[in-house]
C-alpha positions as CSV (number, residue, x, y, z in Angstrom):
1,M,4.1,36.3,16.5
2,T,6.9,33.8,17.3
3,T,9.9,33.1,15.1
4,A,11.0,29.6,14.0
5,V,14.5,28.8,14.8
6,L,16.2,25.8,13.1
7,P,19.7,24.6,14.0
8,T,22.4,24.3,11.4
9,H,26.1,24.8,10.8
10,P,27.4,28.2,12.0
11,S,28.9,28.9,8.6
12,L,25.4,29.1,7.1
13,A,25.4,32.9,6.5
14,D,22.4,35.0,5.8
15,G,23.0,34.7,2.0
16,A,22.9,30.9,2.1
17,R,19.8,31.0,4.4
18,R,17.9,33.2,1.9
19,T,19.0,31.1,-1.0
20,L,17.8,27.9,0.7
21,L,14.5,29.5,1.6
22,T,14.2,30.7,-2.1
23,Y,14.8,27.1,-3.2
24,L,12.0,25.9,-1.0
25,A,9.6,28.7,-2.0
26,I,10.1,28.1,-5.7
27,S,9.8,24.3,-5.1
28,A,6.5,24.6,-3.2
29,L,5.0,26.8,-5.8
30,V,6.1,24.6,-8.8
31,I,5.1,21.3,-7.1
32,L,1.6,22.7,-6.6
33,L,1.4,23.9,-10.2
34,M,2.6,20.6,-11.5
35,M,-0.1,18.8,-9.4
36,V,-2.7,21.1,-11.0
37,A,-1.3,20.2,-14.4
38,G,-1.6,16.5,-13.5
39,L,-5.2,17.1,-12.4
40,I,-5.9,18.8,-15.8
41,L,-4.5,15.9,-17.7
42,R,-6.7,13.4,-15.8
43,M,-9.8,15.5,-16.2
44,G,-9.1,15.8,-19.9
45,Q,-8.8,12.0,-20.2
46,A,-12.1,11.7,-18.1
47,Q,-13.7,14.1,-20.7
48,W,-14.7,16.4,-17.9
49,I,-12.9,19.2,-19.7
50,Q,-12.2,19.7,-23.3
51,L,-8.4,19.4,-23.8
52,P,-7.1,19.4,-27.4
53,A,-4.5,16.7,-28.0
54,D,-1.7,19.2,-28.8
55,I,-2.3,21.0,-25.5
56,F,-2.6,17.7,-23.6
57,Y,0.9,16.6,-24.8
58,Q,2.4,20.0,-24.1
59,I,1.1,19.9,-20.5
60,M,2.2,16.3,-20.2
61,T,5.7,17.3,-21.3
62,A,5.8,20.3,-18.9
63,H,4.4,18.1,-16.0
64,G,7.1,15.4,-16.5
65,I,10.1,17.6,-16.9
66,G,8.7,20.1,-14.3
67,M,8.4,17.4,-11.6
68,V,11.8,15.9,-12.3
69,G,13.5,19.3,-12.2
70,I,11.7,20.7,-9.2
71,A,12.2,17.5,-7.2
72,G,15.9,17.8,-7.9
73,L,15.9,21.4,-6.7
74,A,13.9,20.8,-3.5
75,A,15.8,17.6,-2.7
76,S,19.2,19.3,-3.2
77,A,18.0,22.0,-0.7
78,V,17.3,19.2,1.9
79,M,20.7,17.7,1.2
80,W,22.6,21.0,1.3
81,F,21.0,22.1,4.5
82,F,21.8,19.0,6.6
83,L,25.1,18.3,4.9
84,S,26.2,21.9,5.8
85,Q,26.3,20.7,9.4
86,H,29.2,18.4,8.6
87,V,31.2,19.9,5.7
88,R,31.8,23.4,4.3
89,L,29.8,24.0,1.2
90,S,30.0,26.9,-1.2
91,P,27.0,29.3,-0.9
92,A,28.1,30.9,-4.3
93,I,27.6,27.5,-6.0
94,L,24.2,27.2,-4.4
95,V,23.2,30.5,-5.9
96,T,24.8,29.6,-9.3
97,N,22.8,26.4,-9.5
98,L,19.6,28.4,-8.9
99,I,20.5,30.9,-11.6
100,F,21.1,28.1,-14.2
101,F,17.9,26.4,-13.1
102,L,15.8,29.5,-13.6
103,L,17.4,30.3,-17.0
104,G,16.8,26.7,-18.1
105,V,13.2,26.8,-17.0
106,V,12.5,29.9,-19.0
107,L,13.8,28.2,-22.1
108,I,12.0,24.9,-21.4
109,L,8.6,26.6,-20.9
110,G,9.2,28.8,-23.9
111,G,9.9,25.8,-26.1
112,I,6.8,24.0,-24.8
113,F,4.1,26.7,-24.5
114,L,5.3,29.2,-27.1
115,G,6.9,26.8,-29.5
116,G,4.6,23.9,-29.0
117,F,7.2,21.3,-28.2
118,A,5.5,18.2,-26.9
119,A,7.8,15.2,-27.2
120,A,7.4,14.3,-23.5
121,W,10.2,14.9,-21.0
122,T,12.2,12.0,-22.4
123,F,12.5,13.6,-25.9
124,L,13.2,10.3,-27.5
125,Y,15.1,10.5,-30.9
126,P,14.0,11.1,-33.6
127,L,10.8,12.7,-32.3
128,P,12.3,16.2,-31.6
129,A,13.2,16.6,-35.2
130,Q,10.5,14.5,-36.9
131,N,7.6,16.4,-35.3
132,M,4.8,16.2,-38.0
133,N,4.8,20.0,-38.1
134,Q,3.6,20.2,-34.5
135,W,6.5,22.4,-33.5
136,G,9.5,24.0,-35.1
137,T,13.2,23.3,-34.7
138,G,13.6,26.4,-32.6
139,A,11.1,25.1,-30.0
140,A,13.0,21.8,-29.7
141,V,16.4,23.6,-29.5
142,S,15.0,25.9,-26.8
143,Y,13.8,22.8,-24.8
144,M,17.1,21.0,-25.1
145,V,19.3,24.0,-24.2
146,G,17.0,24.7,-21.2
147,V,17.4,21.1,-19.9
148,L,21.2,21.4,-20.6
149,L,21.4,24.6,-18.5
150,V,19.5,23.0,-15.6
151,G,21.9,20.1,-15.8
152,V,25.0,22.3,-15.8
153,G,23.8,24.0,-12.6
154,F,23.2,20.7,-10.8
155,L,26.6,19.4,-12.0
156,L,28.3,22.4,-10.4
157,L,26.4,21.8,-7.2
158,Y,27.3,18.1,-7.0
159,L,30.9,18.7,-7.8
160,D,31.1,21.2,-5.0
161,V,29.4,18.7,-2.6
162,G,32.0,16.1,-3.7
163,R,34.8,18.6,-3.1
164,A,33.5,19.3,0.4
165,I,33.2,15.7,1.3
166,I,36.6,14.8,0.0
167,S,38.1,17.8,1.8
168,K,36.6,16.7,5.1
169,Y,36.9,12.9,4.9
170,G,39.7,12.3,2.4
171,S,37.8,10.5,-0.4
172,L,34.3,9.6,-1.6
173,G,35.0,6.0,-0.4
174,R,35.5,7.4,3.2
175,G,32.3,9.4,2.7
176,L,30.5,6.1,2.1
177,G,32.0,4.7,5.2
178,W,34.2,2.1,3.5
179,P,36.9,2.0,6.3
180,Q,34.2,1.1,8.8
181,L,32.5,-1.3,6.4
182,F,35.5,-3.2,5.1
183,S,38.4,-2.8,7.5
184,N,36.8,-2.4,11.0
185,S,38.2,1.1,11.4
186,S,38.0,2.4,15.0
187,E,37.0,5.8,13.7
188,P,33.3,6.7,13.9
189,P,31.4,6.3,10.7
190,P,30.3,9.4,8.8
191,P,26.8,10.6,9.6
192,A,23.9,9.3,7.5
193,A,23.6,12.7,5.8
194,V,27.2,12.4,4.6
195,V,26.8,8.8,3.4
196,A,23.6,9.6,1.4
197,S,25.1,12.8,-0.1
198,T,28.2,10.9,-1.2
199,M,26.1,8.3,-3.0
200,V,24.1,11.1,-4.7
201,V,27.3,12.8,-5.8
202,I,28.6,9.7,-7.5
203,V,25.5,8.7,-9.3
204,N,24.3,12.1,-10.3
205,I,27.6,13.2,-11.8
206,V,27.3,10.1,-14.0
207,S,23.7,10.9,-14.8
208,I,24.3,14.5,-15.7
209,L,27.4,13.9,-17.8
210,V,25.6,11.3,-19.9
211,G,22.6,13.6,-20.1
212,A,24.7,16.4,-21.3
213,V,26.2,14.3,-24.1
214,V,22.9,13.1,-25.4
215,L,21.4,16.6,-25.2
216,V,24.4,18.0,-27.3
217,L,24.0,15.1,-29.8
218,T,20.3,15.9,-30.1
219,L,21.0,19.6,-30.6
220,V,23.5,18.8,-33.4
221,N,20.9,16.6,-35.1
222,L,18.3,19.3,-34.9
223,L,20.6,21.9,-36.4
224,N,22.2,19.5,-38.9
225,P,19.7,16.7,-39.9
226,G,22.4,15.0,-41.9
227,F,24.0,14.1,-38.5
228,V,22.1,10.8,-37.9
229,L,22.1,9.3,-34.5
230,D,21.8,5.7,-33.4
231,A,18.3,5.6,-31.9
232,L,19.0,2.7,-29.6
233,L,22.1,4.3,-28.2
234,V,20.4,7.6,-27.6
235,K,17.5,5.9,-25.8
236,N,19.9,4.1,-23.5
237,M,21.7,7.4,-22.7
238,I,18.4,9.2,-22.1
239,Y,17.3,6.6,-19.6
240,V,20.7,6.5,-17.9
241,F,20.3,10.2,-17.4
242,G,16.6,10.3,-16.4
243,H,16.3,7.2,-14.3
244,I,19.3,7.9,-12.2
245,F,18.4,11.6,-11.7
246,I,14.8,11.1,-10.5
247,N,15.9,8.2,-8.2
248,A,18.6,10.3,-6.7
249,T,16.1,12.9,-5.7
250,I,14.6,10.4,-3.2
251,Y,18.1,9.5,-2.0
252,Q,18.7,13.2,-1.2
253,A,15.3,13.8,0.4
254,I,15.5,10.7,2.6
255,I,18.1,12.6,4.7
256,V,15.2,14.5,6.2
257,V,13.9,11.3,7.7
258,Y,17.4,10.4,9.0
259,E,17.7,13.8,10.7
260,L,14.2,14.5,12.0
261,L,12.9,11.1,13.3
262,P,15.7,10.9,15.9
263,R,14.7,14.4,17.2
264,Y,11.1,13.2,17.6
265,T,12.0,9.8,19.2
266,G,15.1,10.8,21.2
267,R,16.9,7.9,19.6
268,P,19.9,8.2,17.3
269,W,19.8,6.9,13.7
270,K,22.6,4.4,13.9
271,V,25.0,4.2,11.0
272,T,25.7,0.4,11.1
273,K,27.6,-1.9,8.8
274,P,24.3,-3.0,7.2
275,F,23.4,0.6,6.6
276,L,26.7,1.4,5.0
277,A,26.6,-1.8,2.9
278,A,23.1,-0.9,1.7
279,W,24.2,2.6,0.5
280,T,27.3,1.2,-1.3
281,V,25.3,-1.6,-3.0
282,S,22.6,0.9,-4.0
283,T,25.3,3.2,-5.5
284,L,26.3,0.5,-7.9
285,L,22.8,-0.8,-8.7
286,V,21.1,2.5,-9.3
287,I,23.6,3.2,-12.1
288,S,23.0,-0.2,-13.8
289,V,19.2,-0.7,-13.3
290,Y,18.0,1.6,-16.1
291,P,17.6,-1.2,-18.8
292,H,14.3,-2.3,-17.3
293,H,12.9,0.6,-19.3
294,L,14.2,-1.1,-22.5
295,L,12.9,-4.6,-22.0
296,M,10.5,-4.1,-24.9
297,D,13.4,-3.1,-27.2
298,F,14.1,-6.6,-28.5
299,V,17.3,-5.5,-30.3
300,M,19.0,-4.7,-27.0
301,P,21.9,-7.0,-26.2
302,D,20.7,-9.8,-23.9
303,W,23.5,-9.2,-21.4
304,V,22.4,-5.6,-20.9
305,L,18.8,-6.6,-20.3
306,L,20.0,-9.3,-17.9
307,I,21.8,-6.7,-15.9
308,G,18.7,-4.5,-15.9
309,Q,16.5,-7.5,-14.9
310,I,18.7,-8.5,-11.9
311,G,19.3,-4.9,-10.9
312,S,15.5,-4.2,-10.9
313,Y,14.9,-6.9,-8.4
314,L,17.8,-5.8,-6.2
315,A,18.2,-2.1,-6.6
316,G,15.7,-0.8,-4.1
317,L,15.9,-3.6,-1.6
318,P,19.1,-3.0,0.4
319,L,18.7,0.7,1.0
320,L,14.9,0.5,1.3
321,L,15.1,-2.3,3.9
322,A,17.8,-0.5,5.8
323,T,15.7,2.7,5.9
324,A,12.3,1.1,6.5
325,Y,13.6,-1.2,9.2
326,G,15.6,1.7,10.7
327,A,12.5,3.9,10.8
328,A,10.4,1.1,12.4
329,V,13.0,0.4,15.0
330,I,13.5,4.1,15.9
331,V,9.8,4.7,16.2
332,S,8.7,1.5,17.9
333,R,7.9,2.1,21.6
334,S,9.7,5.4,21.6
335,G,6.8,7.5,22.8
336,I,7.2,9.6,19.6
337,R,5.4,12.9,19.5
338,W,3.2,12.7,16.4
339,D,2.6,15.8,14.5
340,L,2.4,16.9,10.9
341,V,6.2,16.7,10.3
342,S,6.8,13.4,12.0
343,G,3.7,12.0,10.3
344,L,4.9,13.0,6.9
345,C,8.3,11.6,7.6
346,F,6.8,8.2,8.5
347,L,4.3,8.3,5.7
348,S,7.2,9.0,3.2
349,V,9.1,5.9,4.3
350,W,5.9,3.8,3.8
351,G,5.1,5.4,0.5
352,W,8.6,4.8,-0.8
353,A,8.6,1.2,0.4
354,A,5.1,0.4,-1.0
355,G,5.8,2.2,-4.3
356,I,8.9,0.0,-5.0
357,L,6.7,-3.2,-5.1
358,P,4.8,-2.4,-8.3
359,A,8.0,-1.2,-9.8
360,I,9.6,-4.6,-9.2
361,V,6.5,-6.3,-10.6
362,D,6.8,-4.2,-13.8
363,A,10.5,-5.4,-14.2
364,V,9.3,-9.0,-14.6
365,I,9.7,-9.6,-18.3
366,P,6.4,-11.4,-19.0
367,I,4.6,-8.7,-17.1
368,N,6.6,-5.9,-18.6
369,S,5.8,-7.1,-22.1
370,V,2.1,-6.4,-21.7
371,M,2.0,-3.7,-19.0
372,H,5.0,-1.4,-19.5
373,N,3.1,0.9,-21.9
374,T,0.0,1.0,-19.6
375,L,-1.0,3.1,-16.7
376,W,0.8,0.7,-14.4
377,V,4.0,2.6,-15.0
378,P,2.7,6.1,-13.9
379,G,1.0,4.2,-11.1
380,H,4.3,2.9,-9.6
381,F,6.3,6.0,-10.1
382,H,3.6,8.3,-8.8
383,F,3.4,6.0,-5.8
384,Y,6.9,6.6,-4.5
385,T,7.2,10.1,-5.8
386,L,3.9,11.4,-4.4
387,L,3.6,9.4,-1.1
388,G,7.4,9.1,-0.7
389,L,9.4,11.9,-2.2
390,V,6.8,14.7,-2.0
391,A,5.9,13.8,1.6
392,M,9.6,14.1,2.5
393,L,9.9,17.5,0.9
394,V,6.8,18.9,2.5
395,A,8.0,17.5,5.9
396,F,11.1,19.5,5.5
397,M,9.3,22.7,4.4
398,R,6.9,22.5,7.3
399,H,9.8,21.7,9.7
400,I,11.5,24.9,8.6
401,T,8.4,26.9,9.6
402,Q,7.6,25.2,12.9
403,G,7.2,27.8,15.6
404,A,6.8,30.7,13.1
405,G,3.4,31.6,14.4
406,N,0.0,29.8,14.2
407,G,1.1,26.3,15.2
408,E,-0.3,23.2,13.7
409,S,-4.1,23.4,13.3
410,L,-7.0,21.0,12.8
411,L,-6.9,22.0,9.1
412,D,-3.3,20.8,8.9
413,K,-4.3,17.4,10.3
414,L,-7.2,17.1,7.9
415,A,-4.9,18.1,5.1
416,F,-2.4,15.4,6.1
417,W,-5.0,12.6,6.0
418,A,-6.6,14.0,2.8
419,F,-3.1,13.9,1.2
420,A,-2.4,10.3,2.4
421,V,-5.9,8.9,1.5
422,G,-6.2,10.9,-1.7
423,G,-2.7,10.0,-2.8
424,L,-3.2,6.3,-2.2
425,G,-6.5,6.4,-4.1
426,F,-4.9,8.3,-6.9
427,V,-2.0,5.8,-7.4
428,M,-4.3,2.8,-7.0
429,I,-6.5,4.0,-9.8
430,F,-3.4,4.2,-12.0
431,L,-2.4,0.7,-11.1
432,W,-6.0,-0.5,-11.7
433,G,-5.8,1.1,-15.1
434,G,-2.6,-0.8,-15.8
435,L,-4.3,-4.1,-14.9
436,D,-7.1,-3.2,-17.4
437,S,-4.4,-2.4,-20.1
438,V,-5.3,1.3,-20.3
439,P,-2.4,2.8,-22.3
440,R,-0.3,5.6,-20.9
441,R,0.4,8.9,-22.7
442,W,-2.8,8.9,-24.6
443,A,-4.8,12.1,-24.7
444,V,-8.1,10.5,-25.8
445,H,-9.4,7.4,-23.9
446,L,-12.1,5.0,-24.9
447,P,-15.5,5.1,-23.2
448,E,-14.9,2.0,-21.1
449,W,-11.9,3.7,-19.5
450,L,-13.7,6.9,-18.5
451,G,-14.9,5.6,-15.1
452,L,-11.4,5.0,-13.9
453,N,-10.3,8.4,-15.2
454,Q,-13.1,10.1,-13.4
455,A,-12.3,8.4,-10.2
456,G,-8.6,9.3,-10.6
457,S,-9.6,12.9,-11.2
458,I,-11.5,13.0,-7.9
459,F,-8.6,11.6,-5.9
460,A,-6.2,14.0,-7.8
461,A,-8.4,16.9,-6.8
462,I,-8.3,15.8,-3.1
463,V,-4.5,15.7,-3.3
464,V,-4.3,19.1,-4.8
465,L,-6.6,20.7,-2.2
466,A,-4.6,19.0,0.6
467,M,-1.3,20.2,-0.8
468,L,-2.8,23.7,-1.2
469,V,-3.5,23.8,2.5
470,L,-0.1,22.4,3.5
471,L,1.8,24.8,1.3
472,L,-0.2,27.9,1.9
473,R,0.6,27.5,5.6
474,F,4.2,27.1,4.6
475,F,4.2,30.4,2.7
476,Q,2.3,32.1,5.4
477,Q,4.9,31.3,8.0
478,L,8.0,31.4,5.7
479,K,8.8,35.1,6.3
480,N,9.2,34.5,10.0
481,V,11.8,31.8,9.7
482,Q,15.4,32.2,11.0
483,I,18.1,29.6,10.7
484,V,20.7,29.7,13.4
485,H,23.5,27.6,14.9
486,E,22.5,25.1,17.6
487,E,25.0,25.4,20.4
488,S,26.3,22.1,21.7
């Protein structure tokens, strides 16, 4: 039995190593469970299983908040691992975040499956309180406090990352490479991992602070119904929080592509002025793009919708083009050694790029007005989360265990192609449903929609089986992993 050895910063002590591996083990398990939950939802809509409406919405709520939360946990492990090669991070904060996360998850699951809370992960006001006797105040409070605890843990983590970057580079602006971008500094630019982490620190601190405020306001309303909230303001705050946070998970996870593709191709990932400009522009746009979720709220101020409209067209393009182009250049004619990890990295860039396109389509107002509340929306976000984000995360997990006995097998290769083909079929069925105006978030579907639901269930089952293979191998090899410093 061989042992996997992965290079990292020498300050990564045994405690930090174990914590990172715990992050990944929990993430792998929960990602698989959330995929099973998604399969159950599709099979219920296909009428292949009997799923009562109240249970459907509870599972839907858990699936949504579960994937958002676990994507954040896994992506932060990717960021922390590679960033630790350049700055000195606090292992104690890494542990603290995990503790807050687990405490929050217990309260969230209790509120959902014991208390019956089923207001979707977005918990739009006034639904948590006006629940038509489907759940009690205690269930809603448990859910809100749980999400708040998860947010507090992540906030501490990002504050520590920001501290470490400022300590090393002098400011967050320098972490984004502004001297090299704006003043032709002779100093070398910060590595791609530092640039990406700096952007995530900025946007996610905004996201989590806004989320904390809206969660506290919702809690006050639940405990004191006389405290009436402005529904439109609350909706804006929820989408600032949710949209930024889930997008930031991809910006953290993409670091695995920046770090691993150069190892496979023997070519460096060049941090150029266009690359730095793309990350700076995306930092501004990802904060302002959320109003495309509110284009159907006709009472929104026109100027806010205009910002969201323009931002929706532009937000993903600078960074996406820089990354997709960079990946194509670094791989082209490089003689790259293709295996499971490099294949997942390249698939993830394609999945992210392709998934952005239906999102831009949905941001076109005439299209949004008839398609935003259809399956087109879960189609576009499953596209870049499943074939983009999840592929990045699994690439990192399997990279960790490379060399830990029983190398890549034929089953791994089959699982890769099953994941890619099944995932593409799964999201295309969603998009097709959107074109047919099949509504999203409905537990019961009309007979004419069942064929699409059944096809979607088949593709979902293929994805779940493929992920089961990929992650079982990860768990099998995880105990043999060591993380050590790579001598220069």
